[in-house]
C-alpha positions in Angstrom: 2.2 -16.4 40.3 3.8 -12.7 39.3 5.4 -14.8 36.4 2.2 -16.1 35.1 0.2 -12.7 35.3 2.6 -11.2 33.3 2.6 -14.0 30.7 -1.3 -13.4 30.6 -1.0 -9.7 30.2 1.8 -10.3 27.4 -0.6 -12.8 25.6 -3.9 -10.6 26.1 -2.1 -7.4 24.5 -0.4 -9.8 21.5 -4.3 -10.7 20.8 -4.8 -8.0 18.4 -1.6 -8.7 16.7 -2.4 -12.1 16.1 -5.0 -11.4 13.2 -2.2 -9.2 11.4 0.3 -12.1 11.7 -1.5 -15.2 11.3 -0.8 -15.3 7.5 3.1 -15.0 8.5 3.1 -17.6 11.1 1.0 -19.8 9.1 2.8 -19.6 6.1 5.1 -22.4 5.1 9.1 -21.4 5.8 10.9 -19.5 3.2 12.2 -21.9 0.5 15.7 -21.1 -1.3 15.0 -18.8 -4.2 14.8 -20.6 -7.6 15.6 -19.3 -10.8 12.7 -17.1 -12.5 11.0 -18.9 -15.3 11.4 -17.6 -18.9 8.8 -15.3 -20.5 5.9 -16.8 -21.7 5.3 -16.4 -25.6 2.1 -17.8 -26.2 3.6 -21.6 -26.8 3.5 -24.5 -24.0 1.4 -22.5 -21.4 1.2 -25.8 -19.1 4.7 -26.0 -18.8 5.2 -22.4 -18.2 2.4 -22.2 -15.5 4.3 -25.4 -13.8 7.5 -23.0 -13.5 5.7 -19.7 -12.5 3.6 -21.9 -10.0 6.9 -23.5 -8.1 8.6 -19.9 -8.5 5.7 -18.1 -6.7 5.9 -20.8 -4.3 9.5 -20.3 -3.4 8.6 -16.7 -2.8 5.4 -17.7 -0.6 2.9 -16.0 -3.0 1.3 -18.8 -4.9 -2.1 -19.0 -2.6 -2.8 -15.3 -4.0 -3.6 -17.1 -7.4 -6.2 -19.0 -5.8 -7.5 -17.0 -2.7 -9.6 -13.9 -2.5 -8.9 -11.1 0.0 -9.2 -12.0 3.7 -12.6 -11.0 5.3 -11.7 -8.8 8.5 -13.5 -10.2 11.4 -16.0 -7.6 12.9 -14.8 -6.2 15.9 -11.4 -5.7 14.5 -9.6 -2.4 15.5 -9.1 -0.1 12.6 -5.3 -0.3 12.8 -5.4 -4.0 12.6 -8.0 -4.0 9.9 -5.7 -1.5 7.9 -2.7 -3.4 8.6 -4.5 -6.9 7.4 -5.6 -5.1 4.4 -2.4 -3.3 3.3 -0.6 -6.5 4.0 -2.7 -8.6 1.6 -2.7 -5.7 -1.0 1.3 -5.6 -1.0 1.7 -9.3 -1.3 -1.1 -9.7 -4.1 0.8 -6.7 -6.1 4.0 -8.6 -5.8 2.5 -11.8 -6.8 0.5 -10.1 -9.8 3.7 -8.4 -11.0 6.0 -11.2 -10.8 3.6 -13.3 -13.2 3.2 -10.1 -15.5 6.9 -9.9 -15.7 6.7 -13.3 -16.8 4.7 -12.7 -20.1 5.9 -11.5 -23.1 5.2 -7.7 -23.7 2.5 -8.5 -25.9 0.6 -10.4 -23.3 1.5 -8.1 -20.4 -0.1 -5.2 -22.2 -3.2 -7.5 -22.5 -3.4 -8.8 -18.7 -1.9 -5.6 -16.8 -5.1 -4.3 -16.3 -6.1 -7.1 -14.0 -6.7 -6.2 -10.3 -5.9 -9.6 -8.6 -3.3 -12.6 -9.0 -6.4 -14.9 -8.8 -8.1 -13.0 -11.7 -4.6 -12.9 -13.7 
């Protein structure tokens, strides 16, 4: 009975952290890294897009190209809200810059002003 009580207390205290860690626990397991695709020079976009998509998938970042920032549920503590928002910003930053680094310099200059990976 005492063990069950301790487990319930631990589970309750972890409830606040569940939101912040849900993206990690729901994410597929990390795949072995793949070779970075060649830079896109304006020719054969579909081929480059497929290679970049696979590359981002191996880094568990592909979903940032199709989803908006998560909406934080009301009642979430300021600390958890901060963690959720900052984690999303960091991962979006990585995804966006992996894509930008795969573009020829002229194209990189054109698209470097985008704010999110989805927009890019």
